[in-house]
C-alpha positions in Angstrom: 93.5 133.5 7.5 93.2 133.2 11.7 95.5 132.3 14.2 96.3 128.7 15.6 97.9 127.6 18.7 100.6 125.4 16.5 101.4 129.2 14.8 101.5 130.8 18.7 103.7 128.0 19.3 106.1 128.0 16.4 106.2 132.5 16.9 106.5 132.0 20.9 109.8 130.3 20.1 111.8 132.7 18.1 111.7 134.8 21.2 112.5 132.2 23.4 115.5 131.3 21.9 116.8 135.1 20.6 115.7 137.0 24.1 119.0 135.0 25.2 120.8 135.5 22.2 123.6 138.6 22.8 124.7 138.9 19.2 124.9 140.0 16.7 123.8 143.2 18.2 122.5 146.4 16.8 123.3 149.0 19.9 122.0 152.4 19.8 123.7 154.0 22.5 125.2 157.5 23.2 128.6 157.2 25.5 129.1 159.5 28.3 132.8 158.3 29.0 134.9 155.4 28.4 133.1 153.5 31.5 130.2 153.0 28.4 132.1 151.3 26.5 130.1 147.3 27.7 128.7 144.4 26.1 124.8 144.6 25.4 124.0 142.4 28.1 125.7 144.8 30.8 123.9 147.6 29.1 120.4 145.9 29.1 120.7 143.0 31.4 116.6 142.2 30.2 116.4 143.5 27.1 119.4 142.8 26.0 118.6 139.9 22.9 116.7 139.8 20.0 119.1 142.4 18.1 118.2 145.7 19.6 116.1 147.1 22.7 112.7 147.6 21.2 112.7 143.8 19.8 113.8 142.9 23.1 110.7 144.7 24.3 108.1 143.0 22.3 109.6 139.6 22.0 108.5 139.6 25.5 105.2 141.0 24.5 104.7 138.3 22.0 105.5 135.5 24.7 102.8 136.9 26.8 100.2 137.4 24.2 100.4 134.2 22.8 100.0 132.1 26.5 96.8 135.0 26.9 95.4 133.8 23.9 96.4 129.8 24.4 97.1 129.0 27.7 97.9 125.4 27.4 101.0 126.5 24.8 103.2 124.3 24.9 106.2 126.3 25.7 104.6 128.0 28.4 106.6 126.8 31.0 109.6 128.0 29.4 108.2 131.7 28.8 107.9 131.5 33.2 111.1 130.7 33.5 112.4 133.4 31.2 110.3 136.0 32.7 111.8 134.9 36.0 115.2 134.8 35.2 115.4 138.3 33.5 112.7 140.3 35.2 114.1 141.2 38.5 114.3 144.2 40.4 117.8 144.6 39.9 117.5 144.1 36.3 115.0 146.6 35.9 116.9 149.3 38.1 119.7 148.8 35.8 117.2 149.1 32.6 115.8 152.4 34.4 119.3 153.4 35.3 120.1 153.7 31.5 117.0 156.0 30.4 118.3 158.4 32.9 121.7 159.1 32.1 122.8 162.5 30.6 122.0 162.9 26.9 119.9 159.5 27.0 116.2 161.5 26.6 115.4 160.3 23.1 116.8 157.0 23.4 114.1 154.6 22.1 111.3 157.3 21.5 108.5 156.7 20.6 108.7 153.3 19.5 110.5 151.5 22.0 108.0 153.8 24.6 105.0 152.2 22.8 106.1 148.8 23.0 107.2 148.9 27.1 103.5 150.2 27.5 102.1 147.3 25.4 104.2 144.9 27.5 102.8 146.6 30.5 99.9 146.3 29.3 99.9 142.6 28.8 101.5 141.8 32.4 98.5 143.8 33.5 96.0 141.4 31.7 97.7 138.4 31.9 96.2 135.4 33.5 99.6 133.9 34.5 99.7 133.6 38.0 103.3 135.2 38.1 102.5 138.0 36.0 100.9 140.3 38.8 104.5 140.4 40.3 106.4 140.7 37.3 103.8 143.8 36.4 105.2 145.4 39.9 108.9 144.4 39.4 108.5 146.5 35.5 106.7 149.5 37.4 109.5 151.6 37.7 110.5 151.3 34.6 107.1 151.3 32.9 106.1 154.6 34.9 109.5 156.3 33.9 108.3 155.7 30.3 104.7 156.9 30.7 106.2 159.9 31.7 108.5 160.5 29.3 106.0 159.8 26.6 103.7 162.5 28.0 106.6 164.9 28.0 107.3 164.3 24.5 103.7 165.1 23.5 103.7 168.4 25.3 107.1 169.4 23.2 106.1 167.3 19.9 104.7 170.6 17.2 104.7 168.2 14.4 104.2 164.5 14.1 106.5 162.2 12.4 104.9 160.4 9.4 107.4 157.8 8.8 107.0 154.4 8.0 109.7 153.4 10.8 110.7 153.6 14.3 110.3 157.4 14.9 106.2 157.1 13.7 104.2 158.8 16.1 100.9 157.3 15.6 102.0 153.8 15.9 103.7 154.4 19.7 100.4 156.6 20.3 98.1 153.7 19.5 100.0 151.3 21.8 100.2 153.7 24.2 96.4 154.6 24.3 95.9 150.9 24.4 97.7 150.8 28.0 96.6 153.8 29.5 92.6 152.4 28.8 93.6 149.0 29.8 94.9 150.2 33.6 92.9 153.3 33.5 95.5 155.9 33.5 92.8 158.7 32.7 95.8 161.5 32.4 98.0 159.4 29.7 94.8 159.0 27.7 94.0 162.3 28.0 97.5 163.4 26.6 97.5 160.9 24.0 93.8 161.5 23.1 94.6 165.5 22.6 97.5 165.0 20.8 96.2 162.8 18.2 93.1 165.2 17.3 96.1 167.7 17.2 98.1 166.2 14.8 95.8 164.1 13.1 92.0 165.2 13.3 92.2 167.9 10.1 94.1 165.4 7.8 92.7 165.0 4.3 93.8 163.0 1.3 96.5 161.4 2.9 99.0 160.8 -0.7 99.4 157.0 0.3 100.1 156.7 -3.1 103.7 157.4 -2.2 103.9 154.6 -0.2 105.6 152.2 0.4 109.4 153.6 1.6 112.3 151.2 0.7 112.6 150.0 4.2 109.4 151.1 5.9 107.9 148.1 8.3 104.6 150.2 9.3 102.4 152.2 6.6 102.3 156.0 8.0 98.5 156.3 6.3 97.2 153.0 7.5 98.6 153.3 11.1 97.5 157.0 11.3 94.1 155.6 10.4 94.5 152.9 13.2 94.9 155.3 15.9 91.8 157.9 14.7 89.7 154.6 14.4 90.4 154.5 18.7 89.9 158.2 19.2 87.5 159.8 17.4 83.7 159.0 17.1 83.4 160.8 13.8 85.5 157.8 12.0 83.8 157.1 9.3 83.5 160.5 7.8 87.4 161.0 8.7 88.5 158.1 7.2 86.7 158.9 4.0 88.0 162.5 4.0 91.6 161.0 4.7 91.5 158.0 2.3 88.6 158.5 -0.1 88.1 155.9 -2.1 90.4 153.5 -0.3 90.1 150.7 -2.5 91.6 152.3 -5.7 94.7 152.9 -3.3 96.9 150.5 -5.1 100.1 151.2 -3.3 98.3 150.2 0.0 96.0 147.7 -1.5 99.0 145.4 -2.7 101.4 143.7 -0.5 104.7 145.4 -0.9 107.5 143.0 -3.1 110.5 141.6 -0.7 113.6 141.3 -3.2 115.8 140.2 -0.3 115.0 138.8 3.6 118.8 139.0 4.5 118.7 142.8 4.5 118.0 144.2 7.5 116.4 147.2 5.9 114.7 145.1 2.8 113.2 142.4 5.6 111.1 145.6 7.2 109.1 144.7 4.1 107.6 141.6 5.3 107.0 143.5 8.5 104.8 146.1 6.4 102.7 143.3 5.1 102.1 142.1 8.2 101.2 145.6 9.9 99.4 146.5 7.0 96.8 143.9 7.3 96.4 144.4 11.0 95.6 148.4 10.6 93.5 147.2 7.5 91.5 144.8 10.0 91.2 147.3 12.8 89.7 150.3 10.3 87.2 147.6 9.0 85.7 146.7 12.3 85.7 150.9 12.7 83.5 151.1 9.7 79.9 150.5 9.1 79.5 147.1 7.5 78.2 148.5 4.3 80.9 150.7 3.7 82.1 150.9 0.3 85.9 150.3 1.0 84.9 146.9 3.1 85.2 144.6 0.5 89.1 145.9 -0.6 90.0 146.1 2.9 88.7 142.5 3.5 90.3 141.4 0.3 93.8 143.2 0.9 94.5 142.0 4.5 94.2 138.5 2.9 96.7 139.5 0.4 99.1 141.1 2.5 99.1 138.1 5.4 99.4 135.4 2.3 102.4 137.8 0.9 104.3 137.7 4.2 103.4 134.9 6.9 105.0 132.4 5.5 108.5 133.9 5.5 108.1 134.3 9.8 108.9 131.2 11.0 112.7 130.0 10.1 113.3 133.4 8.5 117.0 135.2 8.5 117.8 136.8 11.6 117.3 140.0 10.1 113.4 139.4 10.3 113.7 136.2 12.6 114.8 138.7 15.3 111.3 141.1 15.3 108.8 139.7 12.9 106.5 137.1 14.7 105.4 139.9 16.8 103.8 141.5 13.8 102.6 138.0 12.3 100.6 137.8 15.7 99.3 141.2 15.0 97.9 140.6 11.7 96.6 137.0 12.7 95.1 137.9 16.0 
């Protein structure tokens, strides 16, 4: 199953609506004084929609990615208007000021960091005439986040392997793609060094314990995705990390989603889609004759089939973010 222009347009129309939808809103907000008691739009004048900050960030990423894949996307003009409205110097300065207030060093770390860098990468690579200006406008925040990620990696002693926002490998995979796209050698070296320090010696990952009940990424597969970008010995590393991957039914079989209106259980649709994304990239990094190729290929199709039809028109619990993961799975 591959992404069609019709699907890309349908996916894009979700954040086109939700990026201007302020409520309901899940604020992860540290108050320093009474003056910090503010509505989402004043706290985050760009990234106030889509229920939470990071989902707003990758909502913008999704819009650019869809236009890059399908330049004649029917909603292209609406996307340009949204970026023109929201991506201004004043609003970027407000977003940056939020990060630099006291006691907010861990805000959106590392998941939001990864997505902000992915958004900057899409701006850099976009063929839209306006994108170069938007890229420069976002630069103060981009560079701040870039620096925060490097500082974080310099002091992170242990990787975080959970299947939710705090997962280290997911953010590093997005950050590494950004670093290579903009030729940021220092950031690339920092991420590669951290990935090798955290993961290169890993063997026999206990993937049979996955998934957790509220996970939207696979700790095992996201780590493998990252390492496929890092080590030139990936096939040998992967065979030691997940021996006989096709036999790990906990990874090969899609997660069951019992209630798509529940904001945590709805994460499992994202898990199915992000697993498919990871497995596609892992398979590309393995030899064509690798014993796991057929199992991975079949698992990709099962995972996409289990969740992709539940994206467009979904309850807001999943609808505010799932389209980005569906796009990753289908590209």
